[in-house]
C-alpha positions in Angstrom: -4.1 22.2 33.1 -1.0 20.8 31.4 -2.4 17.2 31.7 -5.5 18.1 29.7 -3.6 20.1 27.2 -0.9 17.5 26.4 -3.3 14.6 26.4 -5.6 16.4 23.9 -2.6 17.5 21.8 -1.3 13.9 21.6 -4.7 12.7 20.6 -5.0 15.4 17.9 -1.6 14.5 16.5 -2.5 10.8 16.2 -5.8 11.7 14.5 -3.9 13.9 12.0 -1.6 10.9 11.2 -4.6 8.6 10.8 -6.2 11.1 8.5 -3.1 11.3 6.4 -3.1 7.5 6.0 -6.8 7.5 5.1 -6.4 10.4 2.6 -3.6 8.4 0.9 -5.9 5.4 0.6 -8.7 7.6 -0.8 -6.3 9.1 -3.3 -5.5 5.5 -4.5 -9.0 4.3 -4.7 -8.7 3.9 -8.5 -5.0 2.8 -8.5 -4.6 -0.7 -10.1 -3.6 -3.3 -7.5 -3.4 -0.9 -4.6 -3.7 -2.3 -1.1 -4.8 0.0 1.6 -2.6 1.1 4.5 -3.8 0.8 8.1 -3.3 3.3 10.9 -2.8 2.2 14.5 -2.2 3.7 17.9 -2.0 2.5 21.5 -2.5 4.1 24.9 0.8 5.1 26.5 0.7 5.7 30.2 3.1 8.2 31.8 4.1 6.6 35.0 4.0 8.8 38.1 5.4 8.2 41.6 2.4 6.0 42.6 -0.1 5.8 39.8 0.0 6.6 36.1 -0.7 10.3 35.9 -2.0 10.5 32.3 -2.5 8.5 29.1 -1.2 9.6 25.7 -1.8 8.3 22.2 1.2 6.8 20.6 1.5 5.9 16.9 2.2 2.3 15.9 3.0 0.7 12.6 -0.4 0.0 11.0 0.5 -2.5 8.3 -1.3 -3.2 5.1 -4.8 -4.4 4.2 -4.2 -7.6 2.2 -7.8 -8.1 1.1 -8.2 -8.4 -2.7 -9.8 -5.9 -5.0 -12.3 -6.8 -7.7 -10.9 -8.2 -10.9 -12.0 -6.2 -14.0 -11.7 -7.7 -17.5 -9.9 -5.4 -20.0 -9.2 -7.6 -23.0 -5.6 -6.2 -23.2 -2.9 -8.8 -23.8 -0.4 -7.2 -21.4 -2.9 -6.8 -18.5 -2.7 -9.5 -15.9 -4.4 -10.0 -12.5 -3.2 -12.3 -9.7 -5.8 -15.0 -9.1 -6.2 -15.2 -5.4 -3.1 -15.1 -3.2 0.3 -14.0 -4.6 2.3 -11.1 -6.0 4.3 -10.2 -9.1 8.0 -9.6 -8.5 9.4 -6.4 -9.8 12.7 -4.5 -9.5 12.5 -1.6 -7.1 14.3 1.8 -7.8 17.2 0.8 -5.5 17.7 -2.4 -7.5 16.2 -4.7 -4.9 13.3 -7.1 -5.4 9.8 -6.0 -4.5 6.3 -7.2 -5.0 3.0 -5.8 -6.4 -0.4 -6.8 -7.6 -0.5 -4.1 -10.2 -0.5 -6.1 -13.5 -0.9 -3.2 -15.9 2.2 -4.2 -17.8 3.8 -2.5 -20.8 6.9 -2.8 -22.9 9.3 0.1 -22.7 11.1 1.6 -25.7 14.1 -0.4 -24.8 12.1 -3.7 -24.7 11.8 -3.9 -20.9 8.7 -5.5 -19.6 7.5 -3.2 -16.8 4.5 -2.2 -14.8 2.5 0.9 -15.4 4.5 2.7 -12.7 7.7 1.9 -14.6 9.1 -1.0 -12.4 10.8 -3.7 -14.4 9.1 -7.1 -14.1 11.3 -9.8 -12.8 11.8 -13.1 -14.7 13.5 -16.2 -13.6 16.9 -14.6 -14.2 16.3 -10.9 -13.6 14.3 -8.2 -15.4 12.6 -9.4 -18.5 13.6 -8.1 -22.0 11.4 -8.7 -25.0 12.4 -8.3 -28.6 10.2 -6.6 -31.2 7.0 -8.7 -31.5 3.7 -8.6 -33.3 1.9 -10.1 -30.4 2.6 -11.0 -26.7 0.7 -13.6 -24.7 1.0 -14.3 -20.9 -0.1 -17.7 -19.7 -1.7 -18.4 -16.3 1.6 -19.7 -14.9 3.4 -16.4 -16.0 5.0 -17.8 -19.1 5.5 -15.0 -21.7 5.2 -16.0 -25.4 5.6 -13.7 -28.4 5.1 -13.7 -32.1 8.3 -12.2 -33.6 8.0 -9.5 -36.2 7.8 -11.0 -39.7 7.0 -14.6 -38.5 4.0 -16.8 -39.3 1.0 -16.2 -37.1 1.1 -19.8 -35.8 4.7 -19.6 -34.5 5.0 -18.4 -30.8 8.3 -18.2 -29.1 8.6 -18.5 -25.3 10.6 -15.6 -24.0 10.6 -16.4 -20.3 8.4 -16.6 -17.2 7.3 -13.8 -14.9 8.3 -14.4 -11.3 5.3 -14.8 -9.1 5.6 -15.3 -5.3 3.4 -16.2 -2.5 5.1 -15.5 0.9 3.2 -15.2 4.2 1.7 -11.7 4.3 3.0 -11.3 7.8 6.5 -11.3 6.4 5.8 -8.4 4.0 6.0 -4.7 4.7 5.2 -1.8 2.4 8.0 0.7 1.4 7.8 4.3 0.5 7.1 3.5 -3.1 4.1 1.5 -2.3 5.8 -1.8 -3.1 5.9 -4.8 -0.7 9.1 -6.2 0.5 10.3 -9.1 2.7 10.7 -7.7 6.2 14.0 -9.6 6.6 15.4 -7.9 3.4 15.5 -11.2 1.5 13.7 -12.5 -1.6 10.7 -14.7 -1.7 11.0 -17.9 -3.7 9.1 -18.3 -7.0 5.8 -20.1 -6.6 4.2 -22.6 -9.0 0.9 -22.2 -7.3 0.2 -18.6 -8.1 -1.9 -18.1 -11.2 -2.4 -15.1 -13.4 -5.6 -14.0 -15.3 -4.7 -12.5 -18.7 -6.6 -9.6 -20.1 -7.8 -8.4 -16.7 -6.7 -6.0 -13.9 -7.3 -6.0 -10.1 -8.9 -2.8 -8.8 -7.8 -1.1 -5.6 -9.2 -2.7 -2.4 -10.1 0.7 -1.0 -13.8 1.1 -0.3 -14.5 4.8 -1.1 -17.6 4.9 1.0 -15.8 3.5 4.1 -12.9 5.9 3.4 -15.1 8.9 3.2 -17.0 7.9 6.4 -13.6 7.4 8.2 -12.5 10.9 7.0 -15.6 12.5 8.5 -15.2 10.6 11.8 -11.5 11.5 12.1 -12.4 15.2 11.4 -14.8 15.2 14.3 -12.3 13.5 16.6 -9.7 16.2 15.7 -12.3 19.0 16.4 -13.1 17.4 19.8 -9.4 17.4 20.7 -9.0 21.1 19.6 -12.0 22.0 21.8 -10.4 20.3 24.7 -7.2 22.3 24.2 -9.3 25.5 24.0 -11.0 24.5 27.3 -7.6 24.0 28.9 -6.6 27.5 27.7 -9.8 29.0 29.1 -9.4 27.2 32.4 -5.8 28.4 32.7 -6.9 32.0 32.0 -9.6 31.8 34.6 -7.3 30.4 37.2 -4.7 33.1 36.5 -7.4 35.8 36.9 -8.5 34.3 40.2 -4.9 34.3 41.5 -4.5 37.9 40.5 -7.7 38.9 42.3 -6.5 37.1 45.4 
């Protein structure tokens, strides 16, 4: 009975992990620029003396869904969406460089240009600092221009340029903060091909209907594995009773 019990238990564990990934995706269905996580597993055979005696489910790194969300116009000067492929470079909490498609930018009380989650936006020489301004504009190539306080409305000063990158998605992996990083620990070079759309934001690429359907399917799979474990327990009890009677 141990074969049935442990195979069912490994399957239930994998379903729980997949459900956790799906639940996180569903929770971020309205998060700007969020890219869904993927769950993956493989069959793992326990090799016996002659033939594999059983097959377990083993978790594997699932990766990230790099499909693009819909672009929604907002009309806000500091909102930007990446047009097509590419990412905005930001400074991660550990000081390293990371990448995101969340372009809901803001200016902190200290003048730091940062994302809505509080990550400083990287420029050509590091995090971007903006002086007090009446107006800020972001060009398609990432150039940030501003109208200083007290200046004529026709005078725009260039502050810097947002670093945008376009590495191969296979070289990226998501960290615990939901930011993407180069898998080799390095930094992606700035790209002149990536364009930004000002006054717009990219929605999450999570399809809520698909996520809900997946949640129901995973729940049924989990219940099926629990029933198998219950069957193993009942068979074990019946076998023990037969041995006692004998």
